[in-house]
Backbone as a ProteinNet text record, in pm:
[ID]
protein_1_A
[PRIMARY]
IGCWRLDSDVWPFLIAGSLLQLLYVALLAYAYTHAELSVVYPVARGLAPVLVLGGTVVLTGAGTTPAQVIGVLLVAAGILFVRGVRRGKGALLALAIAAVIATYTVVDKHGVVHASPVTYLELMCIFAGGTYAAWIAASRGTAVLRAELSLRSVVAGAATFAAYALVLAALQLASAASVAAVRESSVLVATALATRVLRERVTIWRACGAVLVVAGIVFLAI
[TERTIARY]
83.5	0	87	196.6	284.4	346	357.8	417.2	328.8	198.8	104.7	46.9	121.6	72.7	59.3	-51.5	-74.9	-163.3	-107.3	-182.1	-239	-344.3	-408.6	-317.2	-222.7	-132.7	-29.6	-24.8	76.8	45.9	-80.2	-120.7	-51.1	-33.1	40.7	181.6	249.8	386.2	384.5	286.6	277.3	246.8	156.8	124	243.9	307.3	424.2	538.5	561.8	667.8	641.9	515.3	480.7	503.1	463.5	484.5	633.2	711	856	919.7	873.6	925.9	891.2	771.4	730.5	819.8	847	936.5	1076.9	1122.4	1256.1	1271.5	1173.4	1179.7	1179.2	1094.8	1086.9	1219.2	1276.6	1405.2	1515.9	1515.3	1619.6	1611.8	1490.1	1473.1	1521.8	1489.3	1533.4	1685.6	1741.9	1886.7	1963.9	1916.1	1988.9	1981.7	1889.7	1883	1949.5	1994.8	2056	2194.5	2242.4	2374.5	2432.6	2558.5	2627.5	2596.3	2574.2	2548.5	2662.7	2787.7	2904.1	2920.2	2840.7	2837.3	2714.7	2598	2472.4	2466.6	2499.6	2480.9	2572	2703.7	2788	2752.9	2723.3	2691.9	2560.1	2456.4	2325.8	2331.6	2391.6	2397.5	2493.9	2601.2	2696.2	2642.5	2567.5	2513.2	2396	2320.3	2198.4	2223.7	2319.9	2341.8	2394	2468.2	2513.9	2394.4	2298.5	2179.3	2093.5	2084.6	2008.9	2071.7	2203.1	2273	2257.1	2274.3	2260.7	2120.4	2020.6	1882.9	1852.7	1909.6	1889.9	1949.2	2068.3	2134.7	2056.2	2013	1943.9	1805.7	1730.7	1591.4	1573.7	1666.5	1651.7	1754	1855.4	1957.2	2056.7	2057	2149.4	2292.7	2386	2526.1	2589.4	2709.5	2784.5	2912.6	2965.2	3090	3203.5	3328.5	3441.3	3438.7	3396.6	3389.9	3290.8	3179	3079.5	3129.2	3204.2	3263.1	3361.9	3445.8	3540.9	3464.8	3355.2	3275.5	3220.8	3169.5	3116.8	3226.2	3344.5	3456.2	3500.6	3504.5	3544.3	3442.1	3314.6	3210	3219.5	3241	3253	3371.3	3484.5	3603	3577.8	3513.1	3484.3	3392.7	3292.7	3199.9	3270.9	3362.8	3439.7	3523	3579.5	3659.2	3569.7	3452.2	3360.4	3303.6	3265	3194.7	3288.3	3406.5	3494	3453.9	3522	3495.3	3403.6	3368.9	3282.3	3135.8	3054.5	2911.5	2854.8	2741.5	2681	2545.1	2461.2	2326.3	2327.7	2425.2	2431.4	2443.6	2526.6	2547.9	2423.7	2356.8	2236.3	2124.2	2110.4	2011.4	2044	2172	2213.6	2183.8	2204.6	2174.9	2025.7	1941.1	1796.4	1756.4	1816.2	1786.2	1830.8	1947.5	1997.6	1902.8	1849.6	1755.8	1629.1	1580.5	1460.9	1489.7	1605.7	1643.4	1648.8	1713.5	1725.8	1588.7	1500.1	1367.4	1284.3	1282	1198.9	1257.7	1388.6	1448.3	1397.1	1393.7	1344.4	1194.7	1117.3	972.6	946.9	1016.7	995.9	1042.5	1144.7	1189.7	1074.2	995.1	879.8	761.7	750.2	637.8	638.5	756.5	762.3	743.7	731.6	692.1	547.9	468.8	325.3	285	381.7	348.8	469.6	442.4	553.1	618.8	749.2	818.8	755.3	714.6	659.1	525.3	438	308	325.3	411.3	437.8	487.9	582.2	641.4	543.8	464.1	366.5	267.2	213.9	118.8	185.1	309.6	382.5	404.3	439.7	463.7	335.9	223.6	97	65	82	50.1	152.7	280.8	384.2	402.9	412.4	432	313.1	192	72.6	58.3	88.5	79.6	182.4	304.8	410.4	377.4	327.2	290.6	176.9	79.6	-31.5	17.2	112.1	166.9	243	321	393.6	294.5	190.2	91.2	19.2	-11.4	-82.9	4.3	133.1	221.9	292.5	317.8	395.7	326.6	212.5	138.5	165.5	68.2	82.3	184.7	215.5	313.7	449.8	482.8	610.4	616.2	505.8	500	507.3	433.8	435.3	574.1	647.2	781.7	878.7	848	937.1	904.4	793.7	756.6	840.4	940.6	1030.2	1079.9	1144	1199.8	1300.8	1379.8	1481	1418.4	1309.8	1245.9	1177	1120.5	1056.2	1159.8	1273.3	1380.3	1433.4	1453	1502.1	1402.6	1274.3	1171.5	1167.5	1176.9	1175.8	1298.3	1413.8	1535.9	1526.5	1468.8	1451.2	1357.8	1249.5	1153.4	1220.7	1291.3	1356.9	1461.7	1536.7	1641.7	1583.9	1475.8	1421.3	1341.4	1287.6	1223.6	1326.4	1447.8	1556	1595.7	1594.3	1623.5	1520.3	1392.1	1286	1299.7	1335.8	1357.2	1472.8	1578.8	1693.2	1655.8	1565.9	1522.4	1447.1	1391.7	1325.4	1425.6	1550.1	1650	1759.5	1779.9	1892.4	1848.7	1937.2	1906	1899.8	1824.8	1810.9	1944.5	2028.9	2160	2248.5	2248.8	2333.2	2286.7	2154.6	2101	2128	2106.6	2131.1	2277.2	2366.1	2509	2550	2510.2	2548.6	2488	2366.6	2297.4	2374.6	2440.5	2503.3	2641.4	2678.6	2802.9	2793.4	2672.6	2651.9	2715.5	2769.8	2834.1	2945.1	3027	3138.2	3086.9	2980.9	2924.4	2871.6	2799.8	2744	2853.2	2961.2	3072.1	3137.1	3155.6	3214.2	3123.3	2993.4	2899.2	2891.8	2904.8	2904	3019.2	3130.7	3247.3	3227.9	3185.1	3176.9	3055	2940.8	2815.7	2780.3	2786.1	2746.7	2861.4	2982.6	3100.4	3128.7	3094.2	3127.2	3276.6	3331.2	3473	3488.5	3523.7	3543.3	3692.2	3728.5	3868.4	3917.9	4048.4	4106.6	4058.6	4036.9	3987.7	3845.8	3763.3	3624.6	3619	3702.7	3706.2	3753	3858.1	3906.4	3799.1	3724.5	3616.4	3510.3	3475.7	3377.5	3426.8	3556.6	3615.8	3608.8	3638.1	3630.9	3488.2	3391.7	3251.4	3217.1	3256.8	3227.8	3299.4	3425.4	3499.4	3428.3	3379.8	3305.8	3177.9	3110.6	2986.9	3015	3129.3	3167	3182.2	3248.4	3265.5	3130.2	3040	2907.6	2828.1	2853.8	2778.5	2830.6	2949.6	3007.9	2928.2
-119.9	0	124.9	119.4	235.6	272.6	171.3	197.8	290	293.5	374.1	488.9	532.7	638.6	770.5	841.2	970.5	1053.3	1158.9	1248.5	1364.3	1423.2	1534.2	1656.7	1670.1	1785.7	1781.5	1671.1	1656.7	1738.4	1773.5	1827.4	1957.4	2055.3	2175.4	2143.2	2051.7	2014.5	1930.2	1841.7	1756.2	1837.4	1934	2018.8	2104.5	2168.1	2250.8	2167.1	2049.5	1962.7	1914.8	1885.1	1839.6	1950	2072	2184.9	2210.2	2198.7	2219	2107.8	1984.5	1874.3	1894.4	1944.9	1972.5	2080.2	2184.2	2289.9	2236.8	2152.3	2092.3	2010.7	1925.9	1842	1927.8	2030.1	2117.7	2191.7	2244.7	2315.3	2220.1	2099.4	2002.6	1960.7	1935.2	1896.5	2007.3	2131.1	2243.9	2258	2244.5	2261.2	2155.2	2031.8	1924	1930.9	2012	2030.7	2161.2	2241.6	2369.8	2390.5	2294.8	2308.2	2169.4	2165.7	2039.1	1980.6	1848.6	1778.7	1797.8	1794.6	1804.1	1942.2	2040	2172.1	2184.4	2152.7	2172.3	2085.9	1958	1866.6	1899.2	1913.6	1945.4	2077.9	2179.8	2310.7	2305.3	2247.3	2239.9	2155.2	2038.7	1948.2	1997.5	2063	2114.2	2231.9	2318.5	2436.3	2403.2	2299.2	2268.6	2251.8	2167	2154.4	2281.7	2361.8	2490.8	2581.2	2583.7	2665.9	2615.3	2482.1	2426.1	2468.9	2456.8	2496	2645.4	2726.4	2870.8	2910.2	2846.6	2875.6	2836.9	2723.9	2680.2	2780.1	2830.5	2927.4	3058.1	3106.4	3235.1	3227.9	3121.7	3114	3063.4	2979.8	2922.3	2973.8	3044.9	3096	2991	2874.7	2768.5	2809.8	2759.7	2791.8	2701.5	2736.1	2654.3	2604.8	2497	2440.6	2474.9	2467.7	2490.5	2396.8	2272.1	2176.4	2222.2	2278.5	2326	2446.7	2533.6	2648.5	2600.5	2503.8	2446.3	2382.8	2314.2	2250.3	2350.5	2462.2	2566.7	2620.3	2643.8	2697.2	2597.8	2468.8	2367.2	2355.7	2359.3	2353	2473.9	2591.7	2713.7	2703.8	2655.1	2639.2	2535.8	2425.4	2321.5	2370.3	2447.1	2501.9	2597.9	2676.7	2768.2	2690	2577.2	2493.7	2432.7	2384.1	2321.6	2424.8	2534.1	2639.7	2726.4	2757.4	2854.9	2995.7	3093.9	3232.3	3304.6	3241.1	3306.6	3290.9	3385.3	3374.1	3273.2	3214.9	3120.4	3074.1	3030.5	2986.6	2864.9	2778.4	2657.2	2686.6	2783	2815.9	2879.3	2966.5	3030.7	2928.8	2837.1	2731.5	2643.1	2610.7	2526.7	2594.4	2725.6	2799.5	2792.5	2808.9	2800.2	2660.4	2559.2	2420.9	2393.8	2445.6	2427.2	2488.1	2604.9	2671	2587.5	2528.4	2444.4	2317.7	2255.4	2135.4	2165.3	2275.6	2312.7	2335.3	2401.2	2432.1	2306.5	2217.8	2098.4	2002.5	2006.9	1923.3	1964.7	2095.2	2146.2	2118.3	2139.6	2113.2	1965.8	1877.7	1734.2	1687.6	1752.9	1721.3	1737.3	1842.2	1864.2	1776.3	1747.1	1668.6	1525.1	1461.8	1321.2	1302.1	1411	1398.9	1349.7	1382.5	1354.3	1238.7	1170.5	1058.8	966.7	842.6	752.2	792.9	767.2	809.2	756.8	629.7	570.7	634.5	652.3	715.2	858	932.6	1071.3	1080.2	992.6	997.3	950.3	849.9	802.2	912.2	980.1	1088.1	1203	1233	1338.9	1302.5	1177.9	1134	1137.5	1100.8	1103.7	1245.3	1341.3	1479.4	1538.7	1536.7	1600.1	1527.5	1393.9	1316.9	1325.2	1317.3	1326.6	1462.3	1567.2	1703	1724.1	1676.7	1694.6	1614.8	1492.7	1410.6	1475.3	1531.9	1599.4	1720.7	1792.7	1910	1868.9	1762.2	1712.6	1668.2	1596.1	1548.2	1664.6	1769.5	1884.2	1967.6	1977.6	2065.1	1994.3	1863.3	1792.2	1668.7	1634.1	1519.1	1393.1	1302	1177.7	1082.5	1101.4	1012.8	1023.9	1142.7	1162.4	1079.6	1076.3	996.7	847.3	804	661.9	617.8	706.2	671.9	649.9	710.3	698.3	578.1	508.8	392	272.3	242.4	131.2	72.3	-42.2	-105.7	-14	56.1	145.3	257.1	316.9	426.1	375.2	253.8	195.9	168.6	112.3	84.9	214.1	315.1	444.2	507.1	497.3	552.5	481.4	349.1	271.4	304.2	318.5	351.4	490.8	584.7	720.7	722.2	647.1	638.8	581.3	470.2	405.3	496.8	568.1	656.3	768.4	830.9	942.3	893.3	772.3	714.5	697.9	657.2	645.3	782.8	885.1	1020.9	1065.4	1040.1	1078.8	1004.2	876.7	799.8	858.9	899.9	961.2	1094.2	1168.8	1297.3	1280.8	1162.6	1136	1112.5	1083.6	1045.5	1148.9	1237.1	1331.6	1468.6	1566.4	1703.6	1714.2	1813.1	1833.7	1864.2	1943.8	1980.6	1858.6	1769.8	1650.1	1556.5	1534.9	1446.7	1503.9	1634.1	1698.7	1685.7	1698.2	1690.3	1550.9	1449.2	1311.9	1271.3	1316.6	1282.1	1328.5	1442	1500.6	1442.9	1335	1266.9	1206.2	1205.5	1155.3	1244.7	1359.2	1451.2	1381.6	1303.2	1234.4	1133.1	1060.5	961.4	1029.5	1140.8	1212.1	1266.1	1316.8	1368.9	1258.1	1141.6	1027.8	980.5	976	932.5	1033	1161.2	1262.5	1239.8	1192.4	1165.9	1039.9	932.6	802.6	787	829.6	804.4	917.5	1042.1	1156.5	1211.6	1161	1203.9	1353.4	1407.7	1547.7	1560.3	1675.4	1699.3	1752	1662	1699.2	1724.7	1851.4	1887.2	1845.3	1848.2	1814.2	1910.1	2037.4	2136.6	2104.2	2064.7	2030.6	1905.4	1806.7	1684.4	1714.2	1797.1	1835.8	1913.9	1996.1	2071.1	1979.1	1873.6	1777.8	1709.5	1677.5	1616	1712.8	1840	1940	1956	1951.6	1960.5	1845.9	1725.1	1608.8	1621.1	1668.8	1686.7	1787.6	1897	1996	1938.4	1853.8	1788.9	1700.4	1631.6	1546.8	1631.4	1746.9	1835.5	1890	1918.8	1968.3	1863.7	1736.8	1628.5	1596.3	1647	1614.6	1682.5
0	0	0	77.5	85.7	-47.7	-135.7	-267	-350.8	-318.4	-396.4	-314.2	-214.5	-126.3	-201.5	-177.6	-240.6	-147.9	-90	-2.8	-84.2	-32.9	-104.4	-114.2	-21.6	-21.9	-134.1	-208.7	-312.1	-436.5	-460.3	-589.8	-630.1	-543.3	-588	-637.2	-566.4	-606.3	-733.5	-744.8	-863.1	-988.2	-976.3	-1091.5	-1130.9	-1031.4	-1060.3	-1117.6	-1059.9	-1109.5	-1250.8	-1282.1	-1416.7	-1519.7	-1485.8	-1576.7	-1598.7	-1492.1	-1504.2	-1587.5	-1569.9	-1650.9	-1797.9	-1824.1	-1961.9	-2023.8	-1947.8	-1995.4	-2016.5	-1925.7	-1935.5	-2064	-2092	-2212.7	-2338.4	-2339.8	-2456.8	-2478.8	-2371.6	-2383.1	-2426	-2368.7	-2401	-2547.1	-2595.9	-2736.7	-2829.1	-2794	-2876.1	-2871.3	-2751.3	-2736	-2813.4	-2810	-2875.6	-3027.7	-3080.2	-3224.7	-3268.9	-3174.7	-3208.9	-3146.6	-3069.9	-3006.8	-2984.8	-2945.7	-2926.1	-2788.8	-2785.9	-2660.7	-2561.9	-2612.3	-2524.8	-2462.6	-2508.2	-2445.2	-2355.3	-2411.2	-2338.8	-2213	-2225	-2111.9	-1993.8	-2012.9	-1896.7	-1830.1	-1909.9	-1852.3	-1775.6	-1836.4	-1770.6	-1644.9	-1656.2	-1542.3	-1434.6	-1475.5	-1378.2	-1299	-1366.4	-1298.7	-1207.1	-1238.3	-1162.9	-1013	-969.2	-824.3	-760.4	-837	-784.5	-757.3	-850.4	-833.3	-717.8	-703	-590.7	-458.2	-449.7	-327.4	-301	-405	-389	-347	-407.3	-370.4	-227.2	-183.6	-45.2	52.9	20.8	108.1	114.2	-2.7	-8.7	55.1	25.5	68.7	211.7	257.4	391.5	490.9	442	531.2	577.9	512.4	550.3	519	597.9	577.5	472.9	431.3	336	401.4	350.3	401.1	305.6	351.5	260.1	139.5	159.9	48.4	-56.7	-12.9	-108.2	-186.5	-120.8	-190.1	-295.9	-258.5	-354.4	-471	-438.8	-542.8	-642.3	-592.7	-680.7	-771.6	-715.7	-794.9	-902.5	-866.5	-963.8	-1076.5	-1041	-1143.3	-1236.2	-1177.3	-1258.6	-1354.4	-1303.6	-1389.2	-1498.3	-1460.2	-1558.6	-1668.2	-1630.5	-1729.5	-1823.3	-1769.5	-1853.9	-1955	-1911.9	-2002.7	-2111.6	-2069.5	-2165.4	-2261	-2203.3	-2278.2	-2360.1	-2305.7	-2368	-2328.1	-2379.2	-2340	-2437.8	-2546.8	-2644.3	-2605.8	-2653.1	-2631.2	-2731.5	-2693.5	-2785.5	-2737.8	-2833.3	-2800.8	-2710.6	-2730.1	-2649.9	-2502	-2466.1	-2325.2	-2264.1	-2337.7	-2286.2	-2266.3	-2359.3	-2345	-2225.2	-2209.4	-2097.6	-1964.5	-1956.6	-1834.3	-1802.6	-1903.9	-1883.1	-1837	-1898.1	-1860.1	-1716.3	-1679.1	-1542.8	-1440.9	-1472.4	-1381.6	-1363.9	-1473.7	-1466.5	-1385.5	-1408.5	-1332.8	-1183.8	-1148.3	-1007.3	-945.1	-1018.8	-965.8	-946.7	-1048.4	-1032	-928.7	-907.5	-802.4	-665.2	-640	-511.5	-496.4	-603.4	-598.5	-569.4	-639.3	-620.8	-483.5	-428.6	-292.6	-193.9	-210.5	-123.6	-163.9	-293.6	-342.3	-292	-288.7	-249	-98.8	-25	115.6	124.8	23.5	25	-66.7	-126.3	-215.5	-227.6	-265.2	-292.1	-423.8	-439.4	-561.5	-690.1	-692.6	-814.4	-850	-749.6	-774.8	-824.8	-757.9	-794.9	-938.5	-973.2	-1106.1	-1213	-1183.4	-1281.8	-1318.5	-1218.7	-1245.6	-1321	-1285.3	-1354.5	-1501.5	-1527.4	-1664.9	-1747.9	-1686.1	-1757.9	-1803	-1712.3	-1746.8	-1843.6	-1804	-1886	-2018.3	-2013.4	-2136.3	-2229.7	-2172.9	-2255.6	-2321.7	-2246.4	-2301.9	-2412.7	-2390.6	-2491.3	-2618.2	-2600.4	-2716.2	-2794.9	-2723.3	-2790.2	-2868.4	-2811.2	-2880.7	-3007	-2998.5	-3115.9	-3223.6	-3184.3	-3280.3	-3348	-3270.7	-3325.5	-3418.9	-3384.7	-3461.4	-3577.1	-3562.9	-3663.9	-3719.6	-3663	-3713	-3632.6	-3633.5	-3557.3	-3617.7	-3745.6	-3810.2	-3743.7	-3695	-3626.6	-3499	-3425.2	-3302.5	-3333.3	-3435.8	-3471.3	-3513.5	-3581	-3626.6	-3511.2	-3396.7	-3280.2	-3192.5	-3223.2	-3143.4	-3185.7	-3107.4	-3137	-3005.5	-3015.2	-2895.4	-2828.5	-2908.5	-2852.3	-2770	-2822.1	-2749.4	-2623.3	-2629	-2510.5	-2401.7	-2440.9	-2344.4	-2284.4	-2369.6	-2321.1	-2223.7	-2256.2	-2167.9	-2034.1	-2037.4	-1913.1	-1827.3	-1892.3	-1818.4	-1756.7	-1831.7	-1780.4	-1660.3	-1670.5	-1560.1	-1435.4	-1453.4	-1339.6	-1276.3	-1360.7	-1309.9	-1223.9	-1272.3	-1194	-1073.6	-1080.5	-962.5	-851	-887.5	-789	-734.4	-821	-775.8	-672.9	-701.1	-608.5	-475.9	-483.3	-360.2	-280.1	-350.6	-283.1	-220.1	-283.5	-229.2	-97.6	-74.4	52.8	165.6	127.6	227.2	247.3	149.1	157.3	109	125.4	84.5	-67.4	-115.2	-259.4	-324.3	-255.7	-311.4	-328	-228.6	-236.2	-346.7	-356.2	-460	-598.6	-613.9	-743.3	-782.4	-683.8	-713.3	-758.1	-682.8	-718.2	-851.8	-877.7	-1002.1	-1124.2	-1112.8	-1230.4	-1262.8	-1194.5	-1231.6	-1371.4	-1428.3	-1564.9	-1670	-1627.8	-1722.1	-1799.6	-1730.1	-1796.4	-1898.2	-1862.1	-1953.3	-2079.4	-2060.8	-2175.6	-2266.9	-2208.2	-2288.1	-2370.1	-2307.2	-2378.2	-2491.2	-2466.1	-2569.7	-2684.1	-2651.8	-2757.6	-2854.7	-2801.1	-2885.7	-2968.7	-2902.9	-2968.3	-3058.4	-3010	-3081.6	-3176.9	-3128.3	-3210.3	-3294.8	-3270.7	-3346.8	-3331.2	-3214.7	-3189.8	-3158.7	-3193.1	-3167.2	-3024.7	-2934	-2794	-2771.7	-2756.7	-2738.5	-2600.4	-2582.3	-2452.9	-2345.3	-2383.1	-2287.2	-2244.4	-2340.4	-2307.8	-2221	-2251.3	-2171.2	-2028.3	-2016.9	-1883.2	-1807.8	-1880.2	-1817.6	-1760.4	-1834.1	-1784.7	-1657.8	-1652.9	-1533.6	-1414.9	-1439.8	-1332.6	-1280.6	-1371.2	-1329	-1235.2	-1271.9	-1187.1	-1053.7	-1056.2	-930.4	-840.3	-901.3	-824.1	-766.2	-844.7	-797.5	-676.4	-678.6	-564.7	-439.1	-450.7	-336.3	-288.2	-381.2	-342.8	-267.8	-298.2	-235	-94.7	-59.3	72.5	183.6
[MASK]
++++++++++++++++++++++++++++++++++++++++++++++++++++++++++++++++++++++++++++++++++++++++++++++++++++++++++++++++++++++++++++++++++++++++++++++++++++++++++++++++++++++++++++++++++++++++++++++++++++++++++++++++++++++++++++++

């Protein structure tokens, strides 16, 4: 029974979280078609735990530790290495995505107090996923959706669901900043896949930047 727990107080958080997830998916889809994965992913994922920590300090008055300060500096340096010093659409999109990630992480942290992780995520997926699919069908036709129905997309969807269900479970046990930080260790994996699968040119500076981001995330999680 506890696996399907859902309190009435969950709805404001569930609605807000669903809208934020919908915005996140839309921004991510746009970013991945207009910028390089090896830029967007490390910057967005690296900044998210920094924003969560900063928001916690500003809004709750919580203190910071020396390790967290070091973590912020390492993430900032890593992002500079990944991003470079030039302006670009990829970096601005990544910043917007990071802000959305940080916001929905905090919202979901409060939401799972009132529901089990699986129930919370299932309802969120129904709303956000259904709305996004309806928008794609209305704007591009149902043929586009049918073309994406394959074993690969089903496996990817199941893996995504399971991964975020684990994130929600972790949010019940630890602070939002710590969970956000540990979650973003996927930066290195994404950078490696961008090189191997997408054939993006990942320079030594960009690779070192991804490593610095992960190192900063480790310090933020301490």
